[in-house]
N, C-alpha and C positions, 0 to 999 in steps of 0.2 A: 593413468591410472585409471582401471575398475574400480568400482563402487557399487554399492546396494543401493539405489532410489537409483539417484539421479547420475548422473558424469561431471565429473569436473573437465573446465573448460580448458580446450586444448588450440588455442591460439599459436602461429609461429610464432618464433624463440623473440624476434626483431619486432614486430607489431602486439604484442604483448608487453614487451618492455616501451615501447613508444608509447601507446595507451596508459601503463601506470606512469609514467614522466609527467604524465597530465595530468596528474594529483598535484604537480606542485603550485597550479592554479586556484588552489581551492573552490572554494562557492565565491562565486561572484553571480549576480542578481542584471539582469541587461538584455536584452535583443540584438544590438549590434553587431555583433561577432558570431551568432548563431546566424543571422539573416544572412552574412558577410557569405558565413560558409557552404549555407543553402544555396545559393546564388551563385558561386563558384560550380557545385555539385548538379548546375541544371535545373531548381528549385524544386522539387520531386513533389512537394508538398501540396505546388500549384494544381485545383482542377480534383484534386479527392476530397473525398465525405470521410467530417472527424466527429467523434462526439467528443467533446473535453471535458474533463471533471476537477473540481475542486474539494478542498476542505481540509478539514485537521482529523477525526475520526473515520472510517471506513471508504474512504473514498475507493480504498484497494477492490472490498468484499463489491461495489459500487459498480466499478468497473468490469470484475467475474462475472456478475450477473446478468452485467449486457451484452457483452461478449458471448455467454452460453446462449442467452437468448434467441441472437443475431444468426448467431453461429446453428440454432434449432429451426431459426426460417428460411436456413439453405443460401445464408448470406457469406461468401468470403470474408473474411476477417481479422483485422491487424487488431494488435494492443501492444500498448508501451504503457508499463508500470513498471514502478521504482518505488523503496529502491529490492534489489533482489534479493535471497536468500542466502544459496547456495553459488551461483555461478552467475555471472553478467548473464548469460544466452535465457535466464528467464525473466529479464527487461522485456524482451522485446519478440514475439510471437505470431502467427497464422496461424488460423483454422485449429489454435488450441493448443499449438509446436512449437516450443523452444528455435529461437535461431540455428538452427548447425551451426558448428566451431569453423566451418569452412565458408558458409554464406557470412560469419559473422566477419572471419578474417577478410573477409573479400570485400564488402562494405567499408569496413575499415581501412580497407588500400584506399580505394577510391579517395577516400578523406585525407588522407595521410597527408599529400602533397598538397591538396588547398590548403590544409591547418600549417602545414612549413612555409607554405607561402608566405599566408599572413604572419605568420610571425618575424618571416623577413623583415614586415612592413611593420613592427614593432605592436601586432595586435594577435595576441592572447585566446586560446581557446578553452574552458573546462575539460575534463572529461564528460560533464554531463551534456555537455551543450554539443559533444559530439557524437555518445551514445543516441543524444533525440534527434540528433542527422541524421546516425548512423538507419535507426530506426524508419522514419521517412522513408530511404531512401529505399529497405526493404522492402516495405511496402509498397512502394512505385513499382519495383522490378518484382513482385508477384503477383501484382496485379487485383489486390484487395479491391472489394467494392465498398468496404469502412471502415476505420479503425477509430475503437477507442481507446484516448490516453490521457494517462493520469498526469496533472501536474508533478512536478518535484516539490516544489518549494512555494508558495506563496500563490501569485497569479496573475497579475499584471506585470513581472519582471520577469516570468519562471520561460526560460528555454523554449517550452513548447507552446506560449502566448502566440507565436508565428505561425500559427496553422486556424481556418476560418470553416468554424464546425460549423452540422444543422441546430444544436444544440448543444446547449451547454449543461453541468450541475456543480449546485454546490452547496456539499453536505457538510453538518458539524463542523460550525468552526467553534477553536477553543485558543485561548493562547500557548502559542509557540513561533520557535527561530525567535524572538523578542530581538534579539540584534538587527536582525533585517525584517524582519516585517514591522515593527514596532511593538508598541508596550501596554498596549488596553487593545482590546476585545474589539474595538472599532477602528481602530489602525488595523488592526490583522485580518477584519471584515474587507476592510477598505481593497487592500491588498487583492483578497481571492475572490472580488467582486469585477478586477480587473479584466479577467478571461470572459467576462460581457461584449456582445459585438452588437451593433448597430441591427435590429431585423431580427436578429437572432434568437429564437423563445433562450427561457433560463428555468429549471427549474429548482426550487432548492427547499432543505425543510430542517429551518433556527428556528431559537425562540425568538420574542417580538424585539429586544431592545439591537438584534442582529439582524434579523429581521428587516429593521426599519432603515439599518443602514444600507445594504442591497438592494433594498427597494427603490431609494431615491438614486443609485446608482444606476440604475437600470431608468431610472426616467432619464437622468442625464446623459446615457446615453443611445438611450431609442428601442428596447429591447422589449419583450412582455415579460413578465416575473411570475412564475407559477409557486403559489408556495405549500408542499405538502403536509397537509395537517395530523397532528395525532389524534385527535377524535375520527380521523376514518383509517386508522390502524389497529390491529387486533389481536392480540395472540391467543390463541387456541391451544395450543402443548406447546410444551419446548422439551426437547430433549438433544444428548447426545450424537447425536444423531441428525439432526436439523429438525425445522420446526415448521408447525402450520400456524399460518395466520390467515387473515381479513384486510382484505385493502378495499375500499366504499363497495365492501359487499359482498366481492367474493374473496375465492377458498384458495390460498396456494399451497405448496408443499416448500420450501428454503430446504435445500441438502446442505445449511450450514447452522453449526450451533451457534445458540446464544439470542437471548430474547432481539436485543438489541438489530439482529440480521431483518427482521420485522420494519423496521425501520428505514433499511440497508435498499431491503428488494420493494417496498415502496415508494422509494425515490427513483430506484430504475424501473421500473413499470412505468411511471407518470413520464418519465424521459423518453424510454420510447416510446411512449402514446405523441412525442410533439416533434417525431421523427413525419416529414412530408412524407414520406409511406408508409404508416403506421401500420396500415390495414393488414400487412405484410406479416409484420411482429406480431401483431394480436391474438394470433390464434396459436401462437408456439408460447405466451407467457408460462403456462407453465412448467411448461414441458424443458423449457430451458433453464428455470429457478431452480424444478427434479434436478436437473445435471448439472447442479456450478457445483466444480472442481477449486477451493483452493488453499492453499497451503498455509498451514500453523496459523490457522485461527481459531484457536478449542478444538486445537489437533486430537484425538484421541489414538495413540501409536497400538495399532493389532499387537495382542502379544505379549505387550508389556505394562505396569503402571502409571503409563508417564503422559501427559499431556502440556504438547507446545502451544504458546499461544503469542503474540509478537508486540502486546499490546506496552505502550511508554509512556502514554499522555492519564493522568489526573480521570481525565471523563471517561479512557478506555478503561482506567481499573476500574472507575468506579459498575461500569456494567459488567465486567469482566468475574469481580466478585460477588455480584450479584449470582450471576449466569452457574458460574462455579459451584458456591453456597445451594445452588437449586435442585442440581445435578449431581452432584457428588458429597456433596455436604462438607469438612474441616477434609484437610488435604496439607498435603508436606510441601513446601515452596519453595523453589531455586528461586533468589532473585539475582538480577545483573541489568547495570543498565547504563547506559552512557550521562556521559558529565551534564551535557547540557538540559539534560529531563527535570520532570519534579519529580525529586528520588523520592520525598518526605511526605507528599502526598498521596502518590504510588505506593510505599510503605506502610502509612498508614492503611491505605483501602486494605492492603492483598491483607496484611496482616490479623483482616478482621474473618477471615476464611480459615488461615492457618494455624493449624495444629505445630507444628516446627517448622522451622524457616535455617533454611544453609545459604551463605551467599559466596559468591562470588564474581568475578568480572569478566567483561566476552571480552576474548581476540581484538579490538579496533584499539589502535589511537585515537576515539576519543569516549573510552572506557572510563567509567567511574571508579575510584578505589572502594573495591569489597569493603575493607573498614569505614569509608561514606557512608556506603549502603547497611551496613550492618550498623553501624550509628543510629540510622533515622528508624533501620524498625525497630530498636532496640529499645524507643521513646515507647513503643505498646506492646511487645511479647519480649518473651527470650528467643535470642539467636542459637543453635547450635551449632553451627561450624563455620566457621569465613575460609573460604578454599583457593587457590591459585588458576585454577580453571573452572569451568560451567561443567565438564567433565567428571570431574572429583567431587563439584557438589552432586552432580546431579548420584554419582555414585555411593556417597555417604546417604543420601535421602531414604533411597530407594534401598539400605539395610535399616532405616530405622522408618519404614516409615507405620508399619504396627497395622496392614491390612488395605491403610489410605489410597490413593492416586497423590504422584506426586508431580506438581504444577511447577511448568517450566518457561520463565519469562522475562519480560525488565525492557526487551529492544530483539530488533530484525539481529543483532547481529549476538543477541541469545540463542539466540531459535537456529541461527547457522550452526554454533558451537552444537547445540542440544541434539543434529541434526549427523553431524561427527559423530558426535557420539555412539548414533545411530548404525551410522556405516559402520565404525570397528566391532560392534558386536553383532556387525552381518543381519541387519532386524530392516526388513522391507515396513516402508512408509506412505 
């Protein structure tokens, strides 16, 4: 099916049905299954170079920034990030290009008999474990020089933690996935610290309480820990097309909007400076940051009064609210979230910048009921409408915006629904 902007995934029917069937395994942390699968596939990750990135907010942006700088420095770069927005192919990239359908079908086809042989022995793989293995196999076949890999959940027991990186990065840590990672910030921090490896430098940007947990773990593991300081970061100007920032006296333009991107950029810069061949990237930092692209991060749609953002955490909502207020003033809010997120906290923050609000639920089995999201927003403001789909909510918001921009946010799946709404309108984004 041809669409504007992105293309729908076109896997062979058998591969598509088989991979979708892996969803029955749900979420399961642990390395045993993915290590066994990779061994059967010839351990494609052995001998490869990686940068490994964990954190709660901003880790995808940090990955995109490092990917851009590395590409500008002449490396052949792989990238594995999650979750995707419109299609699974987005999660696996080489030199900035999503894995083609035929190649994704091929690498999954290589892995399928191994997965099925493991199932025959009573060992089941999750879809994320298989996707991780597919990315590593594709990187080997593509002969990448280095790959930037984003943690899916946590760190210590995440499928991506099979790699041996040149440097690890731990971005801002907040309470998330508490049913898997623990109920306190310290417990979550310990899980994310699990990507540290002996002798592998780690770079982080976190407040004192979290930094203390990370520092203690670094000592126990035997790796150096570099902490990026807020005092070394400055925002010179910030607008819809990006920001000008300083890090330790150097000036950079970052082509992603939002003041919080200055923190992400500083973390990316510092991490790249800990590569053993950092002299190669040093002269391309400014070029790479100015060229970075990352979809649905305060993305203003050309020709449409719409801003799309994937924010779904309390800290992310605070940053989004502040940046939207600075750049656009009051907006008309379209909010749709997943049920396992801090709905009340996000609603409280975003209500501060919303002149009007329209609520829906994303097309996801994990979606929070629109009525529950509306109830959370109603504690702070009048809710103008509750709709069955995100597209319907956007239509209503546009019709009542009174010259304001419409901010669509709440989850990756909300962003997906918004992009599909744009496709139906034949809008390029």
